[in-house]
C-alpha positions as CSV (number, residue, x, y, z in Angstrom):
1,M,7.6,102.0,-36.6
2,R,10.7,101.5,-38.7
3,V,14.1,101.8,-37.1
4,C,16.8,103.8,-38.9
5,T,19.7,101.4,-40.0
6,P,23.4,102.3,-39.7
7,L,23.3,103.2,-43.4
8,C,20.3,105.4,-42.8
9,W,22.1,107.3,-40.0
10,R,25.2,107.8,-42.1
11,S,23.1,109.2,-44.8
12,V,21.4,111.6,-42.4
13,I,24.8,112.7,-41.0
14,L,26.1,113.3,-44.5
15,V,23.1,115.5,-45.4
16,V,23.4,117.5,-42.2
17,S,27.1,118.0,-42.7
18,L,26.7,119.2,-46.3
19,A,23.9,121.6,-45.3
20,A,26.2,123.1,-42.7
21,S,29.0,123.4,-45.2
22,V,26.7,125.1,-47.7
23,S,25.7,127.6,-45.0
24,A,29.4,128.2,-44.1
25,W,30.3,128.8,-47.7
26,A,27.5,131.3,-48.3
27,Q,28.9,134.8,-48.6
28,P,27.2,138.1,-47.5
29,V,25.7,140.9,-49.6
30,G,27.2,144.3,-49.2
31,Y,26.1,147.9,-50.0
32,A,28.5,150.3,-51.8
33,I,28.6,153.6,-53.7
34,N,30.6,154.1,-56.9
35,S,31.8,157.6,-56.0
36,R,34.5,157.3,-58.5
37,G,32.6,155.4,-61.1
38,N,32.1,156.0,-64.8
39,F,28.9,155.1,-66.6
40,Q,27.3,156.4,-69.8
41,D,24.0,156.4,-67.8
42,S,24.6,159.4,-65.4
43,S,21.9,158.0,-63.0
44,K,24.3,155.1,-62.3
45,V,27.2,157.4,-61.2
46,F,27.2,158.3,-57.5
47,A,24.6,155.5,-56.9
48,L,24.0,152.9,-54.2
49,W,24.5,149.3,-55.3
50,R,23.9,145.9,-53.7
51,I,26.9,143.6,-54.3
52,D,27.3,139.8,-54.0
53,L,30.7,139.6,-52.3
54,A,31.3,136.1,-53.5
55,T,30.9,136.8,-57.2
56,G,31.0,140.6,-57.5
57,A,27.6,140.6,-59.2
58,E,26.0,144.0,-58.7
59,T,22.4,145.3,-58.5
60,Y,21.7,148.9,-59.1
61,I,19.5,150.4,-56.3
62,G,19.4,154.1,-57.1
63,W,21.1,157.5,-57.4
64,T,22.0,159.1,-54.1
65,G,19.9,162.1,-55.0
66,R,20.9,165.8,-55.1
67,G,23.9,166.7,-57.2
68,D,25.7,168.1,-54.2
69,F,26.6,164.7,-52.9
70,I,29.1,163.4,-55.4
71,D,31.7,161.9,-53.2
72,I,30.0,159.7,-50.6
73,E,32.9,157.6,-49.2
74,G,32.4,156.0,-45.8
75,I,29.0,154.2,-45.2
76,A,27.8,152.1,-42.2
77,F,24.7,150.5,-40.7
78,D,23.6,151.3,-37.2
79,S,22.1,148.6,-34.9
80,E,18.6,149.3,-36.3
81,G,19.8,148.7,-39.9
82,R,19.8,152.4,-40.9
83,L,22.4,153.3,-43.4
84,Y,24.6,156.5,-42.9
85,G,27.1,158.0,-45.2
86,A,29.8,160.7,-45.2
87,D,30.1,163.0,-48.2
88,D,33.5,164.5,-48.8
89,S,32.4,167.1,-51.4
90,E,30.1,168.9,-48.9
91,D,31.4,167.6,-45.5
92,T,27.9,166.3,-44.8
93,L,26.6,163.3,-42.8
94,L,23.8,161.6,-44.6
95,R,21.0,159.0,-44.2
96,I,20.7,156.8,-47.2
97,G,17.7,154.7,-48.2
98,T,18.6,151.1,-48.9
99,E,15.6,150.6,-51.2
100,T,16.0,153.8,-53.2
101,G,19.6,155.0,-52.7
102,N,18.3,158.5,-52.0
103,A,20.6,160.5,-49.6
104,I,19.3,163.1,-47.1
105,P,21.4,165.3,-44.8
106,V,21.1,164.4,-41.1
107,G,19.3,167.3,-39.4
108,G,18.3,168.7,-42.8
109,S,21.4,170.8,-43.3
110,V,24.2,170.5,-45.9
111,R,27.8,170.8,-44.4
112,N,26.4,169.7,-41.1
113,M,29.7,168.2,-39.9
114,G,30.8,171.7,-38.8
115,I,34.3,171.4,-40.2
116,S,36.1,173.8,-42.5
117,T,39.1,172.5,-44.5
118,D,40.5,172.9,-47.9
119,I,41.9,169.3,-48.1
120,S,40.2,166.1,-49.1
121,M,39.1,164.4,-45.9
122,D,38.7,160.9,-47.4
123,F,36.1,159.7,-44.9
124,G,35.6,156.3,-43.5
125,M,33.1,155.2,-40.9
126,T,31.8,152.5,-38.6
127,F,29.4,152.1,-35.7
128,T,30.7,150.7,-32.4
129,C,28.7,148.0,-30.6
130,E,27.8,150.8,-28.1
131,G,26.1,152.8,-30.8
132,Q,28.8,155.5,-31.4
133,L,29.3,156.6,-35.0
134,L,33.1,156.9,-35.6
135,V,34.4,158.8,-38.6
136,S,38.0,158.7,-39.8
137,S,39.8,161.1,-42.1
138,A,42.7,159.7,-44.2
139,G,43.5,163.3,-45.3
140,E,44.0,164.5,-41.7
141,E,44.9,161.1,-40.2
142,S,42.3,161.8,-37.5
143,L,39.4,160.2,-35.7
144,Y,36.0,161.8,-34.9
145,I,32.7,160.9,-33.3
146,A,29.6,162.0,-35.3
147,D,26.3,163.1,-33.8
148,T,23.7,161.1,-35.7
149,E,21.0,163.7,-34.9
150,T,22.9,166.8,-36.2
151,G,25.8,165.5,-38.2
152,A,28.4,167.5,-36.1
153,L,31.8,165.9,-35.7
154,E,33.7,165.9,-32.4
155,S,37.5,165.3,-32.7
156,V,38.9,162.3,-30.8
157,G,42.5,163.0,-31.9
158,S,45.2,162.0,-34.4
159,L,45.6,158.4,-35.5
160,G,49.0,158.8,-37.0
161,A,48.0,156.8,-40.1
162,P,45.8,157.5,-43.2
163,I,42.7,155.3,-42.4
164,V,40.3,155.3,-45.3
165,D,37.6,153.1,-43.7
166,M,36.8,151.2,-40.6
167,A,34.9,148.1,-39.4
168,T,33.7,146.9,-36.0
169,I,34.0,143.3,-34.7
170,G,32.9,143.1,-31.1
171,S,35.1,145.5,-29.0
172,T,37.7,145.9,-31.8
173,I,37.7,148.6,-34.4
174,Y,39.7,147.8,-37.6
175,G,41.0,150.3,-40.1
176,I,42.3,149.9,-43.7
177,G,45.0,152.2,-44.9
178,L,45.2,154.5,-48.0
179,G,46.5,152.8,-51.1
180,T,48.1,155.9,-52.7
181,D,49.4,159.2,-51.4
182,G,48.3,162.7,-52.5
183,D,50.6,162.5,-55.5
184,G,49.4,159.2,-56.7
185,N,52.4,157.2,-55.5
186,Q,51.6,153.7,-54.3
187,L,51.9,153.0,-50.6
188,A,52.1,149.7,-48.8
189,P,48.5,149.4,-47.6
190,N,47.9,147.9,-44.2
191,L,45.3,146.7,-41.7
192,Y,45.2,148.5,-38.4
193,R,43.6,148.2,-35.0
194,I,42.1,151.5,-33.8
195,D,42.8,152.4,-30.2
196,M,40.2,155.1,-29.3
197,T,41.7,155.9,-25.9
198,A,45.2,156.9,-27.1
199,P,44.0,157.5,-29.9
200,A,46.2,155.6,-32.4
201,A,46.2,153.3,-35.3
202,E,48.2,150.2,-34.3
203,L,49.6,148.2,-37.2
204,I,48.4,144.7,-37.6
205,G,50.1,143.9,-40.9
206,P,50.2,144.5,-44.6
207,L,47.5,143.4,-47.0
208,G,50.3,141.7,-49.0
209,N,50.2,140.3,-52.5
210,G,46.5,139.3,-52.2
211,A,45.5,142.9,-52.8
212,S,46.2,144.7,-56.1
213,P,47.4,148.3,-56.0
214,Y,44.4,150.6,-55.2
215,N,43.5,154.2,-54.3
216,Q,40.9,154.1,-51.6
217,A,38.8,151.3,-50.1
218,G,35.7,150.4,-48.1
219,L,35.9,148.0,-45.1
220,A,33.2,146.2,-43.3
221,A,32.6,143.1,-41.1
222,D,29.8,140.6,-41.7
223,E,27.6,139.1,-38.9
224,S,30.0,136.2,-38.5
225,G,32.9,138.4,-37.7
226,R,34.7,138.2,-41.0
227,L,36.4,141.3,-42.6
228,W,35.7,142.3,-46.2
229,A,37.0,145.2,-48.3
230,I,36.3,146.6,-51.7
231,T,39.2,148.6,-53.2
232,D,38.9,151.4,-55.7
233,R,41.4,150.8,-58.6
234,N,40.0,153.4,-61.0
235,R,42.9,155.3,-62.5
236,V,45.4,153.7,-60.1
237,A,48.5,155.9,-59.7
238,N,46.7,158.7,-61.6
239,N,46.7,156.6,-64.8
240,S,43.7,158.2,-66.5
241,S,43.5,155.5,-69.2
242,S,43.2,152.7,-66.6
243,E,39.6,152.3,-65.4
244,L,40.1,149.0,-63.6
245,P,37.2,147.3,-61.8
246,S,37.1,147.4,-58.1
247,E,38.4,144.4,-56.2
248,I,36.7,142.4,-53.4
249,L,39.0,141.1,-50.7
250,R,38.7,138.9,-47.6
251,I,41.1,140.1,-44.9
252,D,42.5,138.1,-42.0
253,P,42.0,140.2,-38.9
254,A,44.8,138.5,-37.1
255,S,47.5,139.2,-39.7
256,G,46.1,141.7,-42.2
257,A,46.7,139.4,-45.1
258,A,44.2,139.8,-47.9
259,T,42.7,137.2,-50.3
260,R,41.3,138.3,-53.6
261,V,37.7,137.0,-54.0
262,A,36.2,138.8,-57.1
263,E,35.9,142.0,-59.1
264,T,33.0,144.4,-59.3
265,I,32.0,147.8,-60.8
266,V,34.5,150.6,-61.1
267,G,35.0,153.3,-58.5
268,I,33.9,151.8,-55.2
269,E,35.3,153.6,-52.1
270,S,32.8,152.3,-49.5
271,L,31.3,149.2,-48.0
272,A,28.6,148.3,-45.5
273,I,27.3,144.8,-44.8
274,T,25.3,144.6,-41.6
275,P,25.1,146.3,-38.2
276,P,28.3,146.0,-36.2
277,G,29.5,142.4,-36.5
278,E,29.7,139.9,-33.6
279,C,28.6,142.4,-30.9
280,S,27.4,139.7,-28.7
281,R,30.4,137.4,-29.0
282,G,33.1,139.6,-30.4
283,T,35.1,136.8,-32.0
284,P,36.9,137.8,-35.3
285,Q,37.0,135.0,-37.8
286,Q,40.1,134.1,-39.8
287,A,39.9,134.5,-43.5
288,L,38.9,131.2,-45.1
289,A,39.3,130.0,-48.7
290,V,36.2,130.9,-50.7
291,S,34.5,128.0,-52.5
292,A,34.8,128.0,-56.2
293,L,31.2,126.8,-56.5
294,S,28.4,129.4,-56.6
295,I,25.7,129.3,-54.0
296,P,23.1,127.9,-56.4
297,A,25.5,125.2,-57.4
298,L,26.1,124.3,-53.8
299,W,22.4,124.0,-53.2
300,L,22.0,121.8,-56.3
301,L,24.8,119.6,-55.0
302,A,23.0,119.4,-51.6
303,L,19.7,118.3,-53.3
304,V,21.5,115.6,-55.3
305,V,23.2,114.2,-52.2
306,L,19.9,114.5,-50.3
307,A,18.2,112.4,-52.9
308,V,20.9,109.8,-52.8
309,A,21.1,109.7,-49.0
310,T,17.4,109.3,-48.5
311,A,17.1,106.4,-50.9
312,P,17.6,103.8,-48.1
313,L,14.8,105.5,-46.1
314,R,12.4,105.3,-49.1
315,R,13.2,101.6,-49.5
316,L,12.6,101.0,-45.8
317,T,9.2,102.8,-46.1
318,A,8.3,100.8,-49.2
319,S,9.0,97.6,-47.5
């Protein structure tokens, strides 16, 4: 039996380290709905999309179905991987098919949330690790718990801040603030920590210069406990001639600072990635610089290094 030489072991360690780095650099895939999008093909407006968060590349899944649901804003996965959405046009809690995009009212009834208001609610949502579906309203600056069987909302109380979407990492609920007020004036958008017992939105910090001006946003955490956002920049500040692409951000949960990653299709107000992140460990991850290399390029690099690194092993075998 051949014994691995020091050069051989160094090569093995190099390959293992590179493989770990490639895995760490890999970015998740998110689901989003372009509720403020603009496409010549009407079937691609108010549709569900799969988005590569590292590059912004989008894949059309399907129209969300009946024409009533034209403003699906917050979306979130439960622990079983079922996707829920909140429609602001009909105040309806929905189940959304991840293979077709089709949206169906929970309990079979439109306007199942049981709320009556003349203002735009601007919904956000997330599941807690305990399985509760939380729904926020930026319009009312309020927090609710939704019944996933009937759609009915139960008020938790006022948050004191316009939270447009939420994300769960372990026992912590995060919220992202509205980017513009009702008159289209730019705000200073922030990251918040949601205290359900008070209830209250506790300021963590501003998104800062890493985030461009936006209207609304989707927020979600991946399975590694990293925070992501997609911001809607369509007609920012009511500029009807400015249909800017949505922006993908990484957000540091400790400071709120945002890092711009990529751009994607116009009109995104929602984001869902996985079931609630880090429920077993509950450790938020700081925002890291995203590699400039694409994932295929990283794997190609790994194969090249693997070929070089295993050359000593091949020579040992041959001898």
